[in-house]
C-alpha positions as CSV (number, residue, x, y, z in Angstrom):
1,M,245.6,189.4,293.3
2,V,245.2,188.3,289.8
3,D,247.9,185.4,290.8
4,K,245.3,184.2,292.9
5,F,242.6,184.4,291.1
6,D,243.9,182.8,288.5
7,N,245.5,179.6,290.5
8,N,241.8,179.7,291.9
9,L,240.4,179.1,288.3
10,Q,242.9,176.6,287.2
11,N,242.7,174.3,290.6
12,A,239.1,174.2,290.2
13,P,237.3,172.0,287.9
14,D,233.7,173.1,287.3
15,I,231.3,171.3,288.6
16,P,227.2,170.3,288.1
17,P,224.9,172.9,289.7
18,D,223.2,170.9,291.1
19,S,225.5,169.3,293.3
20,A,225.6,172.8,295.4
21,V,223.4,173.2,298.2
22,S,223.0,176.0,300.0
23,P,225.3,175.7,302.5
24,N,228.0,175.9,300.0
25,L,226.2,179.3,298.9
26,R,226.8,180.3,302.2
27,L,230.1,179.5,302.8
28,T,231.1,181.1,299.1
29,L,229.6,184.6,300.1
30,I,231.2,184.8,303.7
31,I,235.0,186.1,302.9
32,P,233.8,188.4,300.0
33,L,230.7,189.6,301.9
34,M,233.4,190.7,305.0
35,I,235.5,192.4,302.2
36,L,232.9,194.4,300.7
37,V,231.7,195.2,304.2
38,I,234.5,196.4,305.7
39,L,236.2,197.8,302.8
40,N,233.3,200.2,302.2
41,V,232.7,201.1,305.7
42,L,236.6,201.9,306.2
43,I,236.5,204.3,303.0
44,I,233.1,206.0,304.0
45,Y,234.8,206.7,307.7
46,A,238.0,208.2,305.4
47,V,235.7,210.3,303.8
48,F,233.5,211.5,306.2
49,T,236.4,212.4,307.9
50,L,238.5,214.3,305.7
51,S,235.2,216.1,304.6
52,G,234.2,217.1,308.0
53,G,231.3,215.3,308.0
54,K,229.9,217.3,305.1
55,E,228.9,215.6,301.7
56,I,231.1,215.9,299.0
57,A,228.3,214.1,296.1
58,D,226.3,216.5,294.0
59,D,224.0,213.5,293.7
60,A,223.4,212.6,297.3
61,R,220.9,215.4,297.9
62,I,218.5,214.2,294.7
63,L,219.0,210.3,295.5
64,I,217.7,211.2,299.4
65,Y,214.5,212.7,298.2
66,F,214.2,210.2,295.8
67,S,214.2,207.7,298.5
68,E,212.2,209.9,300.9
69,H,209.6,210.8,297.8
70,P,209.7,207.6,295.9
71,L,206.3,208.8,293.9
72,V,207.8,212.2,293.0
73,L,208.1,211.2,288.8
74,W,204.9,210.9,288.5
75,G,203.7,214.2,289.0
76,D,205.1,217.5,288.4
77,Y,208.9,217.0,289.5
78,T,209.6,220.9,288.6
79,A,207.6,221.9,291.6
80,S,209.6,219.9,293.8
81,G,212.9,221.3,292.4
82,I,213.7,218.6,290.6
83,S,215.2,219.3,287.2
84,D,214.2,218.0,283.8
85,N,217.6,215.7,284.0
86,W,216.5,214.1,287.1
87,G,213.1,214.1,286.0
88,S,214.0,212.2,283.3
89,F,214.9,209.2,285.5
90,P,212.3,206.3,284.8
91,P,209.3,206.6,286.9
92,L,209.5,203.8,289.1
93,L,213.6,203.9,290.1
94,P,212.7,205.8,293.0
95,L,210.1,203.9,294.5
96,L,212.6,200.2,294.1
97,F,215.5,201.9,294.7
98,S,214.2,203.5,298.3
99,I,213.9,200.0,299.7
100,L,217.2,199.5,300.7
101,V,217.5,203.1,300.9
102,Y,215.1,204.6,303.1
103,P,214.9,202.6,306.2
104,W,218.6,203.5,306.6
105,L,218.2,207.1,306.2
106,R,215.7,206.8,308.9
107,I,218.0,205.7,311.3
108,L,221.6,206.9,310.0
109,P,222.5,210.5,309.4
110,D,222.3,211.4,305.6
111,F,226.0,211.2,305.0
112,W,225.7,207.4,306.4
113,G,222.4,206.4,305.7
114,L,222.9,207.0,301.3
115,R,226.0,205.0,301.7
116,I,225.2,202.3,303.4
117,G,221.5,201.8,301.5
118,I,223.5,201.9,298.4
119,L,226.1,199.2,299.9
120,S,222.5,197.3,300.5
121,W,222.0,196.8,297.2
122,T,225.6,196.0,296.7
123,V,225.5,192.9,299.3
124,M,222.3,192.3,297.2
125,T,224.1,192.3,293.9
126,M,226.9,190.2,295.0
127,F,224.4,187.3,296.3
128,V,222.3,187.5,293.0
129,I,225.5,186.8,291.1
130,S,226.6,184.1,293.3
131,L,222.9,182.5,292.6
132,V,223.5,183.2,289.0
133,M,227.1,181.7,288.9
134,D,226.1,178.8,290.7
135,R,222.7,177.8,289.3
136,I,222.7,179.0,285.9
137,E,226.1,178.7,285.3
138,G,227.3,176.2,286.9
139,F,230.6,177.3,288.7
140,N,231.8,176.1,291.7
141,Q,232.6,177.0,295.0
142,A,235.9,178.1,294.2
143,R,235.3,179.9,291.3
144,R,232.4,182.0,292.8
145,R,234.3,182.8,295.6
146,S,237.3,184.2,293.3
147,A,235.1,186.5,291.6
148,L,233.1,187.6,294.4
149,V,236.4,188.7,295.9
150,L,237.7,190.5,293.1
151,F,233.9,192.1,292.8
152,S,234.4,193.6,296.3
153,L,237.7,195.0,295.9
154,L,237.0,196.8,292.5
155,P,237.5,200.5,292.6
156,S,234.3,200.8,290.5
157,V,232.6,199.2,293.2
158,W,233.4,200.5,296.1
159,G,233.9,204.0,294.6
160,A,229.9,203.7,293.7
161,V,229.3,203.1,297.5
162,A,231.7,205.1,299.4
163,L,233.3,207.6,297.3
164,I,230.2,209.3,295.4
165,P,227.3,207.3,295.7
166,Q,225.7,206.4,292.7
167,E,222.5,204.2,291.7
168,E,224.1,202.2,289.2
169,I,224.5,199.0,291.0
170,Y,220.4,198.5,291.9
171,A,220.5,198.8,288.0
172,S,222.8,196.1,287.5
173,L,220.2,193.7,288.4
174,F,217.7,194.5,285.7
175,V,221.1,193.3,283.2
176,I,221.7,190.3,285.4
177,T,217.5,189.4,285.2
178,L,217.9,190.2,281.0
179,Y,220.6,187.6,280.9
180,V,219.3,184.9,282.9
181,F,215.8,185.1,281.1
182,A,217.8,185.0,277.7
183,K,220.2,182.2,279.0
184,K,216.9,180.3,280.1
185,E,215.2,181.2,276.3
186,W,212.2,182.7,277.8
187,W,211.8,184.9,274.6
188,K,208.8,185.9,275.0
189,E,208.6,186.3,278.9
190,I,211.5,188.6,278.7
191,V,209.2,191.5,277.4
192,Y,208.3,192.3,281.0
193,I,211.8,192.5,281.9
194,F,212.3,195.0,279.2
195,I,209.2,196.7,280.2
196,L,210.1,197.0,283.9
197,T,214.1,198.1,282.5
198,T,212.3,201.0,281.2
199,L,210.2,201.9,283.9
200,A,212.6,201.4,286.8
201,G,216.0,200.7,285.4
202,K,218.0,202.7,283.1
203,Y,216.7,203.7,279.3
204,F,219.9,202.6,277.8
205,L,219.9,199.6,279.0
206,L,217.1,198.8,276.2
207,I,220.5,198.6,273.8
208,L,220.4,195.0,275.1
209,A,217.6,194.1,272.8
210,I,220.0,193.8,270.2
211,P,222.5,191.4,271.2
212,I,219.8,189.7,273.0
213,A,217.7,189.3,269.9
214,L,220.1,188.3,267.9
215,A,221.0,185.1,270.4
216,S,217.2,184.2,270.0
217,P,215.8,181.8,267.3
218,R,213.6,184.7,265.7
219,S,215.8,187.9,265.6
220,L,213.7,190.4,263.8
221,Y,210.3,189.5,265.6
222,Y,211.6,189.1,269.0
223,F,213.8,192.5,268.6
224,R,210.8,194.2,267.0
225,L,208.4,192.6,270.3
226,W,210.4,194.0,272.8
227,T,211.8,197.9,271.2
228,L,208.3,198.7,270.1
229,T,206.5,197.5,273.5
230,C,209.3,199.6,275.2
231,I,209.2,202.7,272.9
232,T,205.1,202.7,273.5
233,V,205.8,202.3,277.4
234,L,208.2,205.2,277.0
235,A,205.7,207.4,274.8
236,A,203.2,207.0,277.2
237,H,205.0,208.1,280.3
238,I,206.3,210.9,278.2
239,G,203.1,212.2,276.5
240,Y,201.5,211.8,280.5
241,H,203.6,214.5,281.8
242,R,203.2,216.9,278.5
243,I,199.2,216.4,278.9
244,F,199.2,217.3,282.3
245,F,202.0,219.0,283.5
246,G,203.6,220.6,280.2
247,L,207.0,218.8,280.7
248,T,208.9,216.2,278.7
249,P,211.3,214.1,280.8
250,V,213.7,212.3,279.0
251,I,213.4,214.8,275.7
252,A,214.2,217.4,277.9
253,H,217.3,215.7,279.0
254,M,220.5,218.0,278.8
255,I,223.9,216.7,278.9
256,D,227.4,217.7,280.0
257,P,229.7,216.5,277.7
258,G,232.8,217.7,279.5
259,S,231.5,215.7,282.7
260,S,231.2,212.6,281.4
261,L,233.7,209.4,280.1
262,S,233.2,208.5,276.5
263,L,234.6,209.2,273.6
264,W,232.3,212.6,273.5
265,A,233.9,213.7,276.4
266,L,237.7,213.4,275.3
267,F,236.9,215.1,272.3
268,W,235.0,217.7,273.8
269,N,237.8,218.5,277.2
270,L,240.2,218.2,273.9
271,G,238.5,221.1,272.7
272,L,236.5,219.6,270.1
273,R,233.2,221.7,271.2
274,I,230.3,219.8,269.1
275,S,227.0,221.6,270.3
276,E,224.9,219.3,272.9
277,P,222.0,218.7,270.6
278,V,224.2,217.1,268.3
279,I,226.1,215.2,270.4
280,K,222.5,213.7,271.4
281,I,221.7,212.9,268.3
282,A,225.0,211.7,266.9
283,S,225.5,209.8,270.2
284,L,222.7,207.8,269.6
285,I,223.1,206.8,266.2
286,L,226.8,205.9,267.2
287,A,225.9,203.5,269.6
288,T,223.1,202.0,268.1
289,A,225.1,201.4,265.0
290,S,228.5,200.4,266.7
291,V,226.3,197.5,269.2
292,S,224.3,196.3,266.1
293,L,227.6,196.1,263.8
294,F,229.9,194.4,266.9
295,C,226.7,192.0,267.7
296,W,226.2,191.1,264.1
297,R,229.9,190.3,263.7
298,V,230.1,187.9,266.9
299,H,227.0,186.4,267.8
300,N,227.4,183.1,266.4
301,R,231.5,183.0,267.2
302,I,231.3,184.2,270.9
303,P,228.7,183.0,274.1
304,M,226.1,185.3,274.8
305,V,227.6,186.9,278.0
306,F,230.6,187.6,275.7
307,M,228.5,189.5,273.6
308,I,226.4,191.2,275.6
309,S,229.1,192.4,278.3
310,G,230.8,193.7,275.0
311,A,227.7,195.5,273.9
312,L,227.4,197.3,277.2
313,Y,231.5,198.8,276.7
314,L,230.8,199.4,273.5
315,T,227.6,201.4,274.6
316,L,229.8,203.3,277.2
317,L,232.2,204.5,274.5
318,T,229.8,205.3,272.3
319,I,226.8,207.4,274.3
320,S,226.9,211.1,275.6
321,I,226.3,210.3,279.5
322,T,228.5,207.7,280.7
323,F,229.5,209.0,284.2
324,P,231.2,207.4,286.8
325,A,229.7,203.8,288.1
326,Y,227.6,203.0,284.6
327,V,230.4,200.9,284.5
328,L,228.3,198.6,287.4
329,W,225.9,197.6,284.3
330,V,228.4,195.2,283.1
331,L,230.7,194.0,285.8
332,P,228.5,191.2,287.0
333,L,228.6,189.7,283.7
334,M,232.0,190.6,283.3
335,L,232.9,188.2,286.3
336,I,231.4,185.4,284.3
337,C,233.0,186.0,281.3
338,L,235.9,186.2,283.4
339,S,235.2,182.8,285.4
340,R,234.9,181.1,281.5
341,M,238.0,182.3,280.2
342,E,240.6,179.6,279.6
343,K,244.1,181.3,279.4
344,A,245.3,182.9,282.2
345,L,246.8,185.4,280.3
346,Y,243.1,186.4,279.0
347,R,242.5,186.6,282.7
348,G,245.3,188.7,283.9
349,W,244.6,192.0,281.7
350,T,240.6,191.4,281.9
351,V,241.5,192.0,285.8
352,F,243.9,194.3,284.9
353,F,241.9,196.6,282.6
354,M,238.6,196.3,285.1
355,V,241.1,197.5,287.9
356,V,242.3,200.5,285.6
357,W,239.0,201.2,284.4
358,G,237.7,201.9,287.8
359,A,241.0,204.0,288.7
360,G,240.2,206.1,285.5
361,E,236.4,206.5,286.1
362,W,237.0,207.8,289.9
363,G,240.7,209.6,288.8
364,S,238.5,211.3,286.7
365,N,235.7,212.3,288.7
366,L,238.4,213.7,291.3
367,F,240.7,216.0,289.3
368,R,237.6,217.5,287.7
369,G,235.9,217.9,290.6
370,V,238.8,219.1,292.3
371,A,239.1,221.5,289.4
372,L,235.6,222.7,289.6
373,A,235.3,222.8,293.6
374,L,238.3,225.3,293.7
375,G,236.6,227.9,291.2
376,T,232.6,227.8,291.6
377,S,230.8,227.3,294.8
378,R,230.6,223.6,295.4
379,A,229.4,221.7,298.2
380,E,231.0,222.2,301.1
381,G,232.5,218.5,301.8
382,K,233.8,218.6,298.1
383,T,235.3,222.1,298.8
384,R,237.1,221.1,301.9
385,I,238.5,218.2,300.3
386,A,239.4,220.1,297.0
387,D,241.1,222.3,299.6
388,L,243.6,219.5,301.1
389,F,244.3,218.3,297.5
390,Q,245.4,221.3,296.6
391,R,247.4,221.9,299.7
392,C,249.0,218.8,299.2
393,L,249.9,218.8,295.6
394,G,250.3,222.8,295.2
395,D,248.8,225.3,293.2
396,D,250.0,225.0,290.0
397,F,249.1,221.2,289.5
398,P,247.1,220.8,286.4
399,F,244.0,219.0,287.5
400,S,242.9,219.2,284.1
401,F,245.6,217.5,282.1
402,F,245.4,214.4,285.1
403,H,241.1,214.6,284.1
404,I,242.0,214.4,280.2
405,L,244.6,211.4,280.9
406,C,241.8,209.2,283.4
407,L,239.4,209.5,280.4
408,I,242.1,208.2,278.4
409,L,242.7,205.4,280.6
410,V,239.1,204.5,280.6
411,I,238.5,204.8,277.1
412,T,241.8,202.8,276.6
413,S,240.6,200.0,279.3
414,A,237.1,200.2,277.2
415,I,238.7,199.0,274.0
416,A,241.2,196.7,275.2
417,L,238.4,194.7,277.5
418,I,235.9,194.1,274.0
419,F,239.1,192.8,272.5
420,L,239.6,190.2,275.2
421,L,236.1,188.9,275.5
422,C,236.1,189.0,271.8
423,R,239.5,186.7,271.5
424,A,238.5,185.2,274.8
425,G,235.1,184.4,273.6
426,I,236.3,182.6,270.4
427,E,238.1,180.1,272.4
428,V,235.4,179.2,274.6
429,Q,232.7,179.1,272.3
430,N,234.9,176.9,270.0
431,R,235.6,174.4,273.0
432,K,232.0,173.6,273.2
433,E,228.6,173.7,272.0
434,P,227.8,177.1,271.3
435,D,225.0,178.7,273.7
436,V,223.6,180.6,271.3
437,A,220.6,179.6,268.9
438,T,221.0,179.3,265.5
439,T,219.5,182.9,264.2
440,D,216.1,182.9,262.1
441,F,216.1,186.4,260.5
442,S,212.8,186.3,259.4
């Protein structure tokens, strides 16, 4: 797969974006779309069969409830049995997420409806990626097709659709939109996308104000504008719930360090049990400081898309609750970075570590899930699969050890990908005029 991707990149020089026409865009999508849909449907069927038609994802029930009650987070969500963790989701997320999920839940059983709905969001994301690579980046048809085929085959993608359905591919559309606005240098208008991200995307994505501000001509001005506006919106949301319902979403969110994929999860599983309140505060400080330092060091040395991608990987390493599928936030931009890399060596290693991350994140989820299902009361489908793995691997199989090993794979992959983004980004930046503005820190 890596060789084919490299050959397509080497043998396909760029062409101006204006020369691409809509039939080309459709032809680019046909093969990757077929792979994406067929592969995911087959995996969904396999999981459905192995679990006896029972749900294996703990989050599925809440995602289905969100889709069926899209305004639930605007009131007393605890009255509906929703915890503060789920109640801390951005209030417009259920409404927008349900657009492509709820129709499928009306015509299919919940197991299939949720997954096909998320597959629909994945198809839309593929279309948007192709459109951005065509109209914004100017990549030709061969490059776009190669990138989209890779996207459809990545474990991170099909794992979040067919195995444990997640809403993160939906959230990735906010990242793409922020990048497009920054690429177009719509510095004032982008504040509305940051507000929408606050209300309907993911709060952690607000950290992108750091790299995008550094790519703007007036870094401090725009950073203050974007962050203060979003903090005001978020404070109003929390204040509304506090005044009318006595709730404090976001602030009351609790974490489970052992179930994450970040450095904190590795420390926790190795026995360094730092208290949860300390982890919440320390991880926020560490993520902000490390992303700020990284972007400060590289903002004039690598293209903006490389800087944003590196900042997201660094965020996933340092925040307290990096769960499987969070990497989908950065994957669309990574396809752009991959297509701009000059050396086949960099491209090959980048694809390798993207695959390793996916294998590590779902391996970690599997081994931890099996261990929990064997020791506690879990969803019936998950218990059935856990029993199957126990019979195949034996009663003494070290599930916890392999969970830690998978965590190490994820963290190693993130570090390697950040390194590759820096090395390859410097070469791309030196090849042509910088695509980041001269920064004024006033």
